[in-house]
C-alpha positions in Angstrom: 149.2 81.6 78.3 149.7 85.1 79.0 148.2 86.3 75.6 144.9 84.3 77.0 144.9 85.4 80.5 145.4 89.5 79.6 142.4 89.0 76.6 140.2 87.8 78.9 141.0 90.4 81.5 140.6 92.5 78.7 136.9 91.1 78.0 136.0 90.8 81.6 136.4 94.6 82.2 134.7 95.5 79.2 132.4 93.1 79.6 131.7 94.5 83.4 131.8 98.3 81.8 128.4 98.2 79.8 125.5 99.0 82.3 123.1 96.4 82.5 119.2 96.6 80.7 117.2 94.8 83.2 114.5 94.4 80.6 116.7 95.3 76.9 114.8 97.6 75.0 111.8 98.2 77.2 110.3 101.8 78.2 110.2 103.2 81.3 108.4 105.9 82.4 110.9 108.7 83.5 108.6 110.0 86.2 109.2 106.5 88.5 113.2 106.5 90.4 115.3 105.0 89.6 117.5 103.0 92.7 120.1 105.7 91.2 118.0 108.8 91.4 117.0 108.3 95.2 119.6 106.0 96.6 122.9 107.6 94.3 124.4 104.5 93.4 123.0 102.0 90.8 121.4 98.8 92.3 123.9 95.7 92.8 126.3 98.0 93.0 126.4 98.0 96.9 124.9 96.3 99.4 121.9 99.0 101.0 120.8 99.4 104.7 117.2 99.1 105.2 116.3 102.0 105.7 117.4 102.9 101.8 115.2 99.7 100.7 112.3 101.6 102.7 113.1 105.2 101.0 113.0 103.9 97.9 110.1 102.0 98.4 108.2 104.9 99.6 109.7 107.2 96.5 107.8 103.9 94.2 104.6 105.1 96.4 105.2 108.7 96.4 106.2 108.8 92.8 103.1 106.3 91.2 100.6 106.2 93.8 98.2 104.7 91.1 100.5 102.0 91.2 102.2 100.9 94.4 100.9 100.9 98.2 103.5 100.4 101.0 101.8 99.0 103.7 104.2 98.8 107.4 103.1 95.4 109.0 105.8 95.6 112.3 108.5 97.5 113.7 111.8 95.6 114.4 113.5 95.4 117.3 115.7 97.8 116.2 112.8 100.3 115.3 112.8 100.4 111.2 110.1 99.5 109.6 108.9 96.5 108.2 106.8 97.0 105.1 105.8 94.8 102.0 104.6 96.5 99.0 101.8 95.8 96.4 102.3 97.0 92.4 99.8 96.5 90.2 97.9 97.8 87.6 95.8 100.9 88.4 92.9 99.0 88.0 93.6 96.0 90.4 95.3 98.8 93.2 91.4 100.0 93.0 90.1 97.3 93.9 92.8 95.2 96.1 90.5 94.7 99.1 88.2 92.9 96.6 91.0 91.2 95.4 92.6 90.4 99.5 89.2 88.9 100.0 88.8 86.8 97.2 91.7 85.4 98.3 90.7 84.9 101.7 87.8 83.1 100.4 89.4 80.7 97.8 91.8 79.5 101.1 
């Protein structure tokens, strides 16, 4: 039983040490900042406060303004910005107002 537990623990530790790939085999654009580059830690390693999440999305929007648009829709009672982000192909971002108008018409 001890050998089994020791083997299991070693397996679990080695699996945890491997770097997780969100999309295996994908080629990422180095101009798009990672969570680690902006916040100083990998995604999922620790809980990020609201201000850090907003900071990350601001970095994404700044790095890729033709594909990412950030909108502030309100302020939290503590003063933090409440945002939403639209991410799409450049062609869709250019015609975002048209897409929104079509959605309203369908609703």
